[in-house]
C-alpha positions in Angstrom: -88.8 -59.3 114.6 -89.1 -59.3 118.3 -90.2 -61.6 121.1 -93.1 -60.0 123.0 -92.4 -59.2 126.7 -95.0 -60.1 129.3 -94.6 -56.8 131.2 -96.9 -54.3 129.4 -95.1 -51.3 130.7 -91.6 -52.6 129.8 -92.9 -53.8 126.5 -94.1 -50.3 125.7 -90.8 -48.7 126.6 -88.9 -51.2 124.4 -91.4 -50.7 121.5 -90.9 -46.9 121.7 -87.1 -47.2 121.7 -86.9 -49.7 118.9 -89.4 -48.0 116.6 -88.5 -44.4 117.1 -86.8 -44.0 113.7 -89.6 -45.6 111.6 -88.5 -49.2 112.1 -91.3 -51.8 111.5 -91.4 -54.2 114.3 -93.1 -57.6 113.8 -93.8 -59.9 116.7 -92.0 -63.3 116.2 -95.3 -65.3 116.4 -96.8 -63.2 113.6 -93.7 -63.0 111.3 -94.9 -65.6 108.8 -98.3 -63.8 108.3 -97.0 -60.2 108.2 -93.7 -60.5 106.3 -95.4 -61.0 102.9 -96.6 -57.4 103.1 -93.0 -56.2 102.9 -91.4 -59.0 100.8 -92.9 -57.7 97.5 -91.5 -54.2 97.8 -87.9 -52.9 98.1 -87.1 -53.1 101.7 -84.1 -53.8 103.8 -84.4 -56.6 106.4 -82.1 -56.4 109.4 -82.1 -58.9 112.1 -80.2 -57.8 115.2 -79.8 -59.7 118.4 -79.8 -57.1 121.2 -80.1 -59.5 124.1 -78.0 -62.4 125.4 -78.9 -65.5 127.3 -78.2 -65.4 131.1 -76.0 -68.5 130.8 -73.6 -69.3 127.9 -74.9 -72.9 128.0 -78.3 -71.5 126.8 -76.8 -69.7 123.8 
């Protein structure tokens, strides 16, 4: 699950880095509609926070 980035070039770079080992990436706004495809099978779901807020007050 990821939050789409407004910069198309940077978004493409991040997509390539995150999906290079066969990882299925689902945009956060589409998670509810797409997750059911994987929920019925035997899959592992890993949620990893790879970014931090600029200010600890926003955490």
